[in-house]
C-alpha positions as semicolon CSV with decimal commas, in nm:
position;residue;x (nm);y (nm);z (nm)
1;M;-0,001;0,004;-0,018
2;I;0,126;0,337;-0,061
3;P;0,034;0,721;0,087
4;V;-0,197;0,897;-0,023
5;A;-0,004;1,160;-0,119
6;E;0,199;0,918;-0,290
7;A;-0,109;0,784;-0,516
8;L;-0,266;1,090;-0,602
9;E;0,089;1,247;-0,745
10;R;0,101;0,914;-0,948
11;V;-0,241;0,935;-1,042
12;L;-0,207;1,292;-1,202
13;A;0,096;1,211;-1,356
14;L;-0,172;0,986;-1,554
15;A;-0,315;1,317;-1,651
16;L;-0,273;1,411;-2,023
17;P;-0,347;1,780;-2,167
18;L;-0,724;1,845;-2,282
19;P;-0,636;2,043;-2,638
20;A;-0,900;2,384;-2,660
21;E;-1,219;2,490;-2,877
22;P;-1,383;2,798;-2,905
23;V;-1,738;2,789;-2,737
24;P;-1,970;3,007;-2,749
25;L;-2,052;3,261;-2,407
26;A;-2,372;3,105;-2,411
27;R;-2,246;2,786;-2,293
28;A;-1,909;2,867;-2,127
29;V;-2,019;2,891;-1,815
30;G;-1,831;2,653;-1,584
31;R;-1,584;2,555;-1,832
32;V;-1,184;2,585;-1,775
33;L;-1,038;2,886;-2,000
34;A;-0,748;2,765;-2,227
35;E;-0,589;3,062;-2,369
36;P;-0,638;3,441;-2,256
37;A;-0,891;3,637;-2,301
38;V;-0,753;3,956;-2,441
39;A;-1,010;4,250;-2,456
40;T;-1,113;4,455;-2,796
41;R;-1,221;4,761;-2,681
42;S;-1,226;4,996;-2,340
43;Q;-1,521;4,928;-2,082
44;P;-1,649;5,196;-2,108
45;P;-1,566;5,280;-2,453
46;F;-1,636;5,650;-2,365
47;A;-1,666;5,874;-2,021
48;A;-2,041;5,771;-1,982
49;S;-2,295;5,918;-1,694
50;A;-2,313;5,770;-1,344
51;M;-2,677;5,840;-1,320
52;D;-2,966;6,034;-1,461
53;G;-2,919;6,486;-1,463
54;W;-2,748;6,687;-1,635
55;A;-2,436;6,758;-1,790
56;V;-2,294;7,114;-1,679
57;T;-1,965;7,284;-1,820
58;E;-1,702;7,303;-1,563
59;G;-1,858;7,648;-1,437
60;A;-2,154;7,581;-1,328
61;V;-2,273;7,665;-0,979
62;A;-2,581;7,585;-0,774
63;G;-2,851;7,914;-0,871
64;D;-2,715;7,924;-1,279
65;S;-2,978;7,861;-1,468
66;L;-2,864;7,720;-1,797
67;K;-2,984;7,716;-2,135
68;I;-3,112;7,358;-2,254
69;A;-2,913;7,214;-2,545
70;G;-3,013;6,900;-2,621
71;Q;-2,959;6,576;-2,453
72;S;-2,806;6,222;-2,481
73;R;-2,893;5,871;-2,401
74;A;-2,750;5,544;-2,448
75;G;-2,694;5,438;-2,753
76;E;-2,687;5,810;-2,902
77;R;-2,523;6,101;-2,806
78;F;-2,565;6,440;-2,793
79;S;-2,349;6,542;-3,123
80;G;-2,253;6,921;-3,019
81;K;-2,051;7,070;-2,772
82;V;-2,180;7,241;-2,531
83;N;-2,080;7,590;-2,366
84;P;-2,093;7,760;-2,102
85;G;-2,451;7,883;-2,003
86;E;-2,545;7,526;-2,135
87;A;-2,678;7,173;-1,980
88;V;-2,782;6,858;-2,167
89;R;-3,015;6,668;-2,027
90;I;-2,846;6,312;-1,978
91;F;-2,925;6,004;-1,872
92;T;-2,667;5,668;-1,718
93;G;-2,480;5,512;-1,932
94;A;-2,481;5,803;-2,210
95;P;-2,174;5,945;-2,387
96;V;-2,117;6,284;-2,197
97;P;-2,108;6,557;-2,410
98;E;-1,755;6,738;-2,510
99;G;-1,753;7,059;-2,333
100;T;-1,896;6,996;-1,990
101;A;-1,743;6,849;-1,684
102;R;-1,969;6,694;-1,441
103;V;-2,274;6,546;-1,435
104;V;-2,574;6,705;-1,177
105;M;-2,846;6,478;-1,054
106;Q;-3,175;6,556;-1,190
107;E;-3,348;6,581;-0,802
108;N;-3,069;6,881;-0,738
109;A;-3,254;7,042;-1,029
110;E;-3,588;7,183;-1,168
111;A;-3,604;7,238;-1,559
112;D;-3,860;7,403;-1,730
113;E;-3,964;7,446;-2,125
114;D;-3,568;7,560;-2,224
115;L;-3,377;7,642;-1,880
116;V;-3,324;7,372;-1,575
117;T;-3,223;7,531;-1,277
118;L;-2,932;7,397;-1,042
119;R;-3,023;7,383;-0,668
120;E;-2,765;7,251;-0,559
121;V;-2,377;7,122;-0,754
122;S;-2,171;6,827;-0,567
123;Q;-1,813;6,796;-0,560
124;G;-1,828;6,482;-0,728
125;R;-1,851;6,490;-1,118
126;N;-2,095;6,149;-1,140
127;I;-1,900;6,020;-1,481
128;R;-1,699;5,726;-1,519
129;P;-1,454;5,751;-1,745
130;E;-1,383;5,610;-2,011
131;G;-1,168;5,290;-1,976
132;S;-1,263;5,303;-1,588
133;D;-1,365;4,969;-1,577
134;F;-1,047;4,785;-1,785
135;A;-0,892;4,960;-2,138
136;A;-0,813;4,786;-2,453
137;G;-0,605;4,469;-2,403
138;F;-0,703;4,394;-2,087
139;R;-0,652;4,027;-2,008
140;I;-0,819;3,740;-1,850
141;E;-0,522;3,454;-1,784
142;A;-0,538;3,127;-1,823
143;P;-0,612;2,894;-1,711
144;C;-0,917;2,994;-1,485
145;R;-1,272;2,799;-1,477
146;L;-1,530;3,064;-1,592
147;K;-1,837;3,166;-1,321
148;P;-2,127;3,383;-1,442
149;A;-1,969;3,734;-1,357
150;D;-1,680;3,608;-1,585
151;L;-1,910;3,596;-1,881
152;A;-2,054;3,901;-1,869
153;L;-1,672;4,026;-1,880
154;L;-1,601;3,836;-2,161
155;A;-1,859;3,978;-2,321
156;A;-1,803;4,324;-2,236
157;M;-1,453;4,273;-2,422
158;N;-1,687;4,191;-2,708
159;V;-1,567;3,835;-2,692
160;A;-1,772;3,590;-2,811
161;R;-1,632;3,220;-2,861
162;P;-1,311;3,201;-2,553
163;M;-1,089;2,962;-2,582
164;V;-1,162;2,698;-2,352
165;A;-1,058;2,318;-2,260
166;R;-1,237;2,056;-2,408
167;R;-1,543;1,883;-2,189
168;P;-1,330;1,578;-2,058
169;V;-1,495;1,220;-2,167
170;V;-1,529;0,965;-1,846
171;A;-1,674;0,672;-1,872
172;L;-1,836;0,494;-1,563
173;I;-1,938;0,140;-1,534
174;A;-2,042;0,025;-1,208
175;T;-1,926;-0,355;-1,221
176;G;-2,122;-0,703;-1,045
177;D;-2,412;-0,970;-1,093
178;E;-2,556;-0,820;-0,818
179;L;-2,624;-0,451;-0,917
180;V;-2,971;-0,297;-1,157
181;M;-3,001;0,020;-1,236
182;P;-3,168;0,284;-0,998
183;G;-3,591;0,211;-1,092
184;E;-3,531;-0,119;-1,239
185;V;-3,681;-0,436;-1,005
186;P;-3,410;-0,629;-0,829
187;G;-3,385;-0,944;-0,728
188;P;-3,382;-1,144;-0,405
189;D;-3,006;-1,036;-0,359
190;Q;-2,985;-0,752;-0,576
191;I;-2,897;-0,429;-0,517
192;T;-2,951;-0,062;-0,629
193;A;-2,595;0,070;-0,832
194;S;-2,586;0,426;-0,612
195;N;-2,203;0,495;-0,716
196;V;-2,242;0,549;-1,057
197;V;-2,508;0,827;-0,963
198;A;-2,336;1,005;-0,768
199;L;-1,940;0,981;-0,958
200;A;-2,154;1,100;-1,259
201;A;-2,325;1,421;-1,073
202;M;-1,995;1,472;-0,958
203;A;-1,802;1,407;-1,286
204;E;-2,035;1,719;-1,438
205;A;-2,007;1,976;-1,163
206;E;-1,615;1,954;-1,247
207;G;-1,662;1,987;-1,617
208;A;-1,689;1,661;-1,727
209;E;-1,886;1,513;-2,016
210;V;-1,994;1,177;-1,892
211;R;-2,117;0,878;-2,051
212;I;-2,236;0,591;-1,802
213;L;-2,234;0,245;-1,944
214;P;-2,365;-0,135;-1,907
215;I;-2,327;-0,297;-1,628
216;A;-2,055;-0,533;-1,648
217;R;-2,163;-0,834;-1,501
218;D;-1,859;-1,143;-1,311
219;N;-1,777;-1,275;-1,581
220;E;-1,393;-1,143;-1,779
221;A;-1,599;-1,192;-2,133
222;A;-1,870;-0,944;-2,024
223;L;-1,607;-0,668;-1,834
224;E;-1,389;-0,623;-2,105
225;H;-1,673;-0,578;-2,336
226;V;-1,810;-0,271;-2,150
227;I;-1,419;-0,179;-2,125
228;G;-1,405;-0,175;-2,517
229;L;-1,637;0,055;-2,529
230;A;-1,510;0,302;-2,319
231;A;-1,189;0,315;-2,552
232;D;-1,304;0,698;-2,695
233;A;-1,295;0,826;-2,315
234;D;-1,050;1,039;-2,124
235;L;-1,138;0,829;-1,834
236;I;-1,225;0,501;-1,810
237;V;-1,358;0,508;-1,392
238;T;-1,457;0,111;-1,323
239;I;-1,707;0,114;-0,992
240;G;-1,622;-0,225;-0,766
241;G;-1,482;-0,529;-0,862
242;A;-1,074;-0,439;-0,778
243;S;-1,051;-0,635;-0,425
244;V;-0,912;-0,947;-0,451
245;G;-1,212;-1,188;-0,411
246;D;-1,259;-1,427;-0,716
247;H;-1,497;-1,220;-0,866
248;D;-1,281;-0,891;-0,824
249;L;-1,224;-0,940;-1,199
250;V;-1,101;-0,553;-1,312
251;G;-0,692;-0,630;-1,276
252;K;-0,700;-0,927;-1,434
253;V;-0,883;-0,806;-1,741
254;A;-0,776;-0,458;-1,766
255;A;-0,409;-0,586;-1,743
256;D;-0,488;-0,877;-2,043
257;M;-0,630;-0,567;-2,264
258;G;-0,298;-0,420;-2,183
259;L;-0,356;-0,142;-1,867
260;A;0,023;-0,017;-1,779
261;R;-0,115;-0,025;-1,395
262;S;0,062;0,293;-1,207
263;F;-0,073;0,164;-0,842
264;Y;-0,270;-0,089;-0,663
265;K;-0,406;-0,001;-0,283
266;I;-0,313;0,307;-0,075
267;A;-0,250;0,346;0,270
268;M;-0,659;0,486;0,348
269;R;-0,962;0,401;0,442
270;P;-1,200;0,418;0,327
271;G;-1,130;0,295;0,051
272;K;-0,766;0,136;0,006
273;P;-0,887;-0,092;-0,300
274;L;-0,819;0,117;-0,567
275;M;-0,636;0,140;-0,914
276;A;-0,456;0,317;-1,132
277;G;-0,324;0,314;-1,439
278;R;-0,304;0,404;-1,877
279;L;-0,462;0,149;-2,102
280;G;-0,427;0,308;-2,477
281;E;-0,545;0,688;-2,515
282;S;-0,728;0,683;-2,141
283;T;-0,644;0,737;-1,809
284;L;-0,812;0,428;-1,603
285;L;-0,896;0,446;-1,242
286;G;-1,086;0,196;-1,052
287;L;-1,230;0,273;-0,794
288;P;-1,384;0,013;-0,471
289;G;-1,697;-0,130;-0,458
290;N;-1,857;-0,009;-0,148
291;P;-2,112;0,296;-0,174
292;V;-1,839;0,530;0,088
293;S;-1,564;0,414;-0,059
294;S;-1,576;0,476;-0,417
295;I;-1,711;0,861;-0,322
296;V;-1,433;0,913;-0,113
297;C;-1,164;0,776;-0,320
298;A;-1,352;1,019;-0,641
299;I;-1,291;1,367;-0,410
300;L;-0,939;1,270;-0,376
301;F;-0,886;1,081;-0,662
302;M;-1,080;1,163;-0,917
303;L;-1,208;1,550;-0,893
304;P;-0,834;1,642;-0,937
305;L;-0,799;1,442;-1,168
306;L;-1,037;1,589;-1,380
307;R;-0,903;1,901;-1,255
308;A;-0,570;1,861;-1,416
309;M;-0,738;1,720;-1,724
310;Q;-0,876;2,073;-1,806
311;G;-0,543;2,227;-1,717
312;L;-0,608;2,370;-1,363
313;P;-0,347;2,459;-1,145
314;D;-0,318;2,304;-0,765
315;P;-0,588;2,028;-0,849
316;A;-0,579;1,862;-0,502
317;P;-0,797;1,910;-0,295
318;R;-0,821;2,236;-0,048
319;L;-0,742;2,111;0,320
320;H;-0,933;2,308;0,600
321;R;-0,891;2,368;0,960
322;A;-1,093;2,303;1,243
323;R;-1,207;2,193;1,601
324;L;-1,291;1,850;1,728
325;A;-1,607;1,877;1,923
326;G;-1,473;1,601;2,145
327;D;-1,184;1,397;2,181
328;T;-1,092;1,131;1,934
329;P;-0,920;0,756;1,999
330;E;-0,576;0,716;1,839
331;N;-0,587;0,657;1,454
332;G;-0,449;0,313;1,259
333;P;-0,152;0,244;1,008
334;R;-0,376;0,421;0,748
335;A;-0,541;0,744;0,679
336;H;-0,901;0,792;0,781
337;Y;-1,113;1,076;0,651
338;M;-1,404;0,966;0,880
339;R;-1,826;1,160;0,803
340;A;-1,810;1,429;1,065
341;R;-2,005;1,722;1,054
342;L;-1,968;2,064;1,101
343;T;-2,061;2,354;1,379
344;A;-1,997;2,705;1,371
345;G;-1,787;2,794;1,712
346;G;-1,560;3,092;1,676
347;P;-1,281;3,165;1,445
348;L;-1,306;2,800;1,358
349;P;-1,545;2,536;1,295
350;L;-1,669;2,300;1,579
351;I;-1,613;1,891;1,335
352;E;-1,756;1,629;1,514
353;P;-1,753;1,242;1,331
354;F;-1,979;1,017;1,351
355;D;-2,012;0,702;1,571
356;N;-2,090;0,436;1,243
357;Q;-1,803;0,517;0,962
358;D;-1,920;0,179;0,806
359;S;-1,819;0,245;0,407
360;G;-2,123;0,095;0,325
361;A;-2,419;0,334;0,500
362;L;-2,480;0,592;0,244
363;R;-2,714;0,757;0,489
364;L;-2,461;0,961;0,670
365;L;-2,247;1,058;0,453
366;S;-2,567;1,211;0,279
367;G;-2,508;1,428;0,645
368;A;-2,245;1,465;0,623
369;D;-2,074;1,798;0,490
370;A;-1,687;1,742;0,602
371;L;-1,390;1,479;0,588
372;L;-1,235;1,445;0,926
373;L;-0,861;1,400;0,815
374;R;-0,692;1,110;1,100
375;P;-0,299;1,106;0,943
376;P;-0,162;0,723;0,971
377;H;-0,096;0,686;1,343
378;D;-0,230;0,980;1,472
379;P;-0,276;0,984;1,817
380;A;-0,551;1,039;2,041
381;R;-0,656;1,358;2,042
382;K;-0,927;1,581;2,274
383;A;-1,176;1,823;2,233
384;G;-1,058;2,190;2,117
385;E;-0,758;2,051;1,985
386;E;-0,692;2,151;1,599
387;V;-0,772;1,901;1,313
388;E;-0,798;1,886;0,910
389;Y;-1,073;1,782;0,694
390;L;-1,185;1,866;0,394
391;P;-1,558;2,061;0,324
392;L;-1,791;1,779;0,149
């Protein structure tokens, strides 16, 4: 068995960078920017009014009655020059006319048909200078995952089709005679394949395109056939069948198909029987079949691998710190990722692991909001001591 950190290092070494592709902004949210995006114009592209009001010259003061020379609105500017003694009706976002120096709020002026009288002229100019948000040539550097606000920024930069990393294609293969898909009627000795739907959701949230393949039954021919269906995937994830029982065939079948195995078994719980390697043009990740083991291993290894494939830096899970809500006994020789609950507790939250850590107990995983990390051979800890955890 190898340590978790070494296993993650070996998994990330299997990540092959994905090519970049242009996509419309409407489909770019959540995608990873692969090349810098460069603004083709400044924002705003002209000096613009920050509010509705009156554009006046530098010398205008409270009490002045000014001739109304026209108006400037968004999309149609006042084309002339404003002279002393004149004012232009202006609206938010409209270009500031030549010759004016500030915008008087409409609440601070009173207009009739031909004249506007200024009741108050504030110190502020109420003008957004040209390029005050960003100038032409401004760049969004790559790589970064695009958020909705980033799409608005790209649109303002007039970048309609940013270059993003291609979505990694993930093929998920549940294995075992005991499984049926959700919605099917299980036989008396069968259970529903629960892991695959969680893993699919996790991978899609990380930017992947997911294909759920047919369940591979516990014979070599069936397993070889289903793995063969995934030959064009960037990442093949098998679920179950990676241990050492008589019906755990993933390792043997994958080896017969040409798997260059990177490692097998890691010093962690839940999730010891984890396997990874290269199979043709794909990376293969063999997850354990127990539901909690499978999902925890996906958090620690599948998601970082998908981030690395898309070119994101620092793809490893980020540990947070908390204080123990109660005493915990010493840990054994494997890193233990314990399902736990967080509560507010001052500068650091309090964390309390569940008593039941059975790797088949999905209900407890659903109710957890953290995985408390107990390093190998971690001594007994007292309530209040600082520990590390992964948020869920």
